[in-house]
C-alpha positions in Angstrom: 196.0 70.6 148.4 197.6 71.2 145.0 197.9 67.4 144.4 194.2 67.1 145.0 193.4 70.0 142.8 192.1 72.2 145.7 192.2 76.0 145.2 191.8 76.6 148.9 191.6 75.0 152.4 188.3 74.5 154.2 188.0 74.7 158.0 187.2 71.4 159.7 185.5 70.8 163.0 186.7 67.3 164.0 189.4 64.7 163.3 189.5 61.0 163.7 193.2 60.1 163.9 194.4 56.9 162.3 198.1 57.6 162.7 197.9 56.3 166.3 197.9 52.8 164.8 201.4 51.6 165.3 203.3 50.5 162.2 206.9 51.0 163.3 209.4 53.5 164.7 208.5 56.2 162.2 205.1 56.6 163.7 206.6 57.2 167.1 209.2 59.6 165.7 206.5 61.7 164.0 204.3 62.0 167.1 207.3 62.7 169.3 208.5 65.5 167.0 205.0 67.1 167.1 204.9 66.9 170.9 208.5 68.2 171.3 207.6 71.2 169.2 204.5 72.1 171.2 202.0 71.0 168.6 198.4 70.5 169.7 195.2 69.7 167.8 193.2 72.7 166.7 190.0 70.7 166.6 188.5 67.9 168.7 190.5 64.8 167.8 189.6 61.2 168.6 191.9 58.2 168.3 191.4 55.1 166.1 191.9 51.7 167.7 195.5 50.7 168.5 197.6 47.6 167.8 197.4 46.7 171.6 194.6 46.8 174.1 195.0 49.1 177.0 191.8 47.7 178.6 193.4 44.2 178.7 197.2 44.7 179.3 197.5 41.2 180.7 197.1 39.8 177.2 200.7 40.8 176.5 202.4 39.3 179.5 205.3 37.3 178.1 204.5 38.3 174.5 207.5 37.6 172.2 207.2 40.8 170.2 208.0 43.2 172.9 209.1 45.9 170.4 205.7 46.1 168.9 203.8 45.9 172.2 205.9 48.7 173.8 206.0 50.8 170.7 202.2 50.6 170.3 201.7 51.6 173.9 204.1 54.5 173.6 202.4 55.7 170.4 199.0 55.8 172.1 200.5 57.7 175.1 202.0 60.2 172.7 198.7 61.0 171.0 197.0 61.2 174.3 199.6 63.8 175.3 199.0 65.7 172.0 195.4 66.1 173.0 193.8 63.2 171.1 190.8 61.9 173.0 191.7 58.3 174.0 188.6 56.6 172.7 190.8 54.2 170.7 188.0 52.9 168.4 187.5 52.3 164.7 183.8 53.1 165.2 183.8 56.6 166.7 180.3 57.2 165.3 179.0 55.1 168.3 180.1 57.8 170.7 178.1 60.9 171.5 179.4 64.3 170.6 180.8 63.5 167.2 180.2 65.1 163.8 176.8 66.0 162.4 175.3 66.3 159.0 177.1 68.8 156.8 180.2 69.1 159.0 183.6 69.3 157.3 185.8 66.8 159.0 189.0 64.7 158.7 189.1 60.9 159.0 191.5 58.2 158.0 190.2 54.8 159.1 188.4 53.4 156.1 185.0 52.4 157.6 184.8 55.6 159.7 185.4 57.7 156.5 182.6 55.9 154.7 180.2 55.9 157.6 180.7 59.5 158.3 180.3 60.5 154.7 177.4 58.2 153.9 175.3 57.7 157.1 176.1 60.8 159.1 176.4 63.1 156.0 179.6 64.7 157.2 182.3 65.4 154.6 185.8 64.0 154.5 188.2 62.4 152.1 190.2 59.5 153.2 193.3 61.0 154.8 196.3 58.7 155.3 198.5 58.6 158.3 200.3 61.9 159.1 198.1 63.8 156.7 195.2 63.2 159.1 197.4 64.6 161.9 198.5 67.6 159.8 194.9 68.5 159.0 193.9 68.2 162.6 196.8 70.3 163.8 195.9 73.2 161.5 192.2 72.7 161.6 191.9 72.7 157.8 191.7 70.3 154.9 192.0 70.7 151.1 188.6 71.7 149.6 188.4 69.0 147.1 186.7 65.6 146.4 184.1 64.7 149.0 184.4 68.0 150.7 182.6 69.6 147.7 179.0 69.3 146.5 179.9 68.0 143.1 182.3 65.4 144.5 179.5 63.7 146.3 177.5 62.6 143.2 177.2 58.8 142.6 178.7 57.3 139.5 177.3 53.8 140.0 173.7 52.8 140.7 172.8 49.3 142.1 169.1 48.4 142.4 168.2 45.7 145.0 164.6 45.3 143.7 165.2 41.7 142.7 166.1 40.6 146.2 163.3 39.2 148.4 162.1 41.7 151.1 162.5 39.1 153.9 166.2 38.8 153.0 166.7 42.5 153.3 165.7 42.2 157.0 168.7 39.9 157.6 171.9 41.3 159.0 174.0 39.3 156.6 172.4 40.9 153.6 174.1 44.2 154.3 177.6 42.7 154.6 177.2 40.8 151.4 175.7 43.9 149.6 178.6 46.1 150.7 181.1 43.5 149.6 179.5 43.3 146.1 179.2 47.1 145.8 182.8 47.6 146.7 183.9 45.2 144.0 181.6 46.8 141.5 182.4 50.4 142.2 186.1 50.3 143.0 186.8 53.8 144.2 183.7 55.4 142.6 180.8 56.8 144.7 177.8 54.5 144.6 174.1 54.6 145.2 171.9 51.7 146.2 168.1 51.8 145.7 165.4 49.5 147.0 166.6 49.3 150.6 163.9 49.1 153.3 163.4 52.2 155.4 163.7 49.9 158.4 167.5 49.5 157.8 169.3 50.2 161.0 172.5 52.0 161.7 174.1 48.7 162.3 173.0 47.6 158.8 174.3 50.8 157.3 177.6 50.4 159.2 177.9 46.9 157.6 177.6 48.3 154.1 180.0 51.2 154.8 182.6 48.8 156.1 182.4 46.3 153.4 182.4 48.7 150.5 185.6 50.3 151.9 187.3 46.8 152.2 186.5 45.0 148.9 186.7 48.4 147.1 187.9 51.8 148.0 184.5 53.4 148.3 184.5 56.4 150.6 180.8 57.4 150.0 177.7 55.4 149.2 174.1 56.6 149.2 171.1 54.5 150.1 167.9 55.9 148.5 165.5 56.9 151.2 167.8 55.7 154.0 170.9 58.0 154.0 170.6 61.7 154.4 171.7 63.0 151.0 169.6 60.6 148.9 165.9 61.2 149.6 165.4 60.2 145.9 167.7 58.6 143.4 167.8 61.7 141.2 169.3 63.8 144.1 172.6 61.9 143.9 172.7 60.1 140.5 172.4 61.9 137.1 174.3 59.5 134.8 176.6 56.5 135.0 176.7 52.8 135.3 173.4 51.1 136.4 173.1 47.4 137.5 170.7 45.2 139.4 171.8 43.1 142.4 170.9 39.4 141.9 170.7 36.4 144.3 173.7 35.0 142.4 175.6 38.1 143.4 174.9 37.5 147.1 175.8 33.9 146.8 179.0 34.8 145.1 179.9 37.3 147.8 179.3 34.7 150.5 181.5 32.2 148.7 184.3 34.8 148.3 184.2 35.6 152.0 184.3 32.0 153.0 187.8 30.4 152.6 187.3 27.4 154.8 184.9 24.4 154.9 182.2 24.1 157.6 183.3 22.0 160.5 184.6 22.2 164.1 185.3 25.8 165.2 188.3 27.2 166.9 187.1 30.8 167.2 184.1 33.0 166.6 185.3 36.6 166.0 182.9 39.5 166.0 183.4 43.3 166.2 184.9 44.5 163.0 184.3 47.4 163.2 183.8 47.6 166.9 180.5 46.2 168.2 177.7 48.6 169.0 175.5 48.4 172.1 172.6 47.1 170.0 174.7 44.3 168.5 175.7 43.2 172.0 172.0 43.2 172.9 171.4 40.9 169.9 174.1 38.5 171.0 172.8 38.4 174.6 169.4 37.5 173.3 170.7 34.9 170.9 172.8 33.2 173.6 169.8 33.2 176.0 172.1 32.1 178.8 173.7 29.2 176.9 177.5 28.7 177.2 180.1 28.7 174.5 181.3 25.1 173.9 184.5 24.4 175.8 187.5 24.6 173.4 185.8 27.2 171.2 186.8 30.9 171.8 184.2 33.5 171.3 185.8 37.0 171.0 184.1 40.3 170.5 186.0 43.6 170.1 184.5 46.9 170.9 185.2 50.4 172.2 185.8 51.2 175.8 182.7 53.5 175.6 180.4 50.6 174.6 182.2 48.4 177.1 181.1 50.8 179.8 177.6 50.7 178.6 177.2 46.9 178.5 178.8 46.8 182.0 176.1 49.2 183.2 173.4 47.0 181.7 174.8 43.8 183.2 175.4 42.3 179.8 179.2 42.1 180.2 178.8 39.9 183.3 176.2 37.8 181.5 178.5 37.4 178.4 181.4 36.4 180.6 179.3 33.7 182.3 178.5 32.3 178.9 182.2 32.2 177.9 182.4 35.3 175.7 185.5 37.4 175.8 185.0 41.1 175.3 188.1 43.1 174.5 188.5 46.9 174.0 190.8 49.1 171.9 191.8 46.7 169.1 190.7 44.8 166.1 191.1 41.0 166.3 192.5 40.5 162.8 195.4 42.9 163.4 196.7 42.5 167.0 199.7 40.7 168.4 198.0 39.6 171.6 195.0 37.4 170.7 196.8 34.1 170.7 193.9 31.8 169.9 193.2 33.6 166.6 194.1 30.7 164.4 192.5 27.7 162.7 188.8 27.7 161.6 187.2 31.1 162.5 183.6 32.2 162.0 182.6 35.8 161.6 179.7 37.9 160.5 181.9 40.8 159.5 182.8 41.2 155.8 185.9 43.3 156.6 187.2 40.6 158.9 186.6 37.9 156.4 188.2 39.9 153.6 191.4 40.8 155.4 192.1 38.1 158.0 193.2 35.2 155.7 196.1 37.4 154.5 197.2 38.3 158.0 196.5 35.4 160.2 196.8 31.6 160.0 193.1 31.2 159.7 190.4 29.8 157.4 187.2 31.8 157.5 183.6 30.7 157.6 181.3 33.7 156.9 177.8 33.7 158.3 175.0 35.7 159.9 175.1 36.9 163.5 172.7 34.2 164.5 174.7 31.5 162.7 177.9 32.8 164.5 176.3 32.7 168.0 174.7 29.3 167.4 178.0 27.9 166.1 179.8 29.1 169.2 177.4 27.2 171.4 177.7 24.1 169.3 181.4 24.3 168.7 181.0 23.8 165.0 179.7 25.7 162.0 175.9 25.8 161.9 174.0 27.0 158.9 170.5 28.4 159.0 168.7 26.4 156.4 165.7 28.7 156.4 167.9 31.8 155.8 169.6 30.3 152.8 166.5 28.6 151.4 165.0 32.1 151.3 167.8 33.0 148.8 167.0 30.0 146.7 170.1 28.0 147.6 
């Protein structure tokens, strides 16, 4: 608290725990120490995704890195024993019963921090591993930064008025917007004006994820679309002001694309974990068509959403089409997804930003429709109408 300049601690009502993400023996030792000394969470605590999938244990049969696989499984079991709800998802905001507007909470996973702050209107700083657990165990956090009213003002304003309205209805716009805002703002709070009121929670999730990847943004406001910014003046008094241009969007798309268009090895969706509505969009776009043999189509999601799409019959339909749905993990950081190499297409700015530094892949970034169509064709397909609308 003293390091953050806090004069007191504030009670919190919820914790999303990132320390269940295995990064070596120290993670196990810490959790085991807590358990051995009778520690339990003082508030409802939910777990971030893990390094291994517990919904698909067969993925790790014969895996060469047995230490990581067994360590990751043990760590998840330890946090389950500590009282952490085993949701194992990086998108806890998809689940019912989570934080509400104005709640003081603790979160550590970058996109969850930004979504809860920005879209839900709850209040949290980004708490790193172990600190998230410590706050959850005592039920308090330092009253500083984004927990305070003054800490939630924006320092950067980006207007989107120059962008065609039809482009603001495209899912890819929000990923590219978020990537640009993150690079512009760095770690500063940002506010974006000119967004349509029709922007969906999936759109706002895309912005929240991308700003936290290309930058370190933990809170962004959308004028008229996020709860704390009914008007610009509510969150922005003074600071840097810029206008988003078509060139900015083209530059973001180019930055997120490290490979040339061509035959595809994998289409990877679900970073962060896919929502039910995103699955609905994929089912509609596939329209019963099958993924081309030799191309892998992988979607990662939470076990909660997996249960929902199973109840709707979508899981069975996707399986018939050749789509693999995997729970509990992220596909750019997992030891078990063996085909994740070569030319990969994604619609997720976070995946495109991080994967080339972690996997033997070259990334082609595109819209959700482009990704689905490319999976069916087995090669990268570009929507000429979409890009012509941007003046390319």
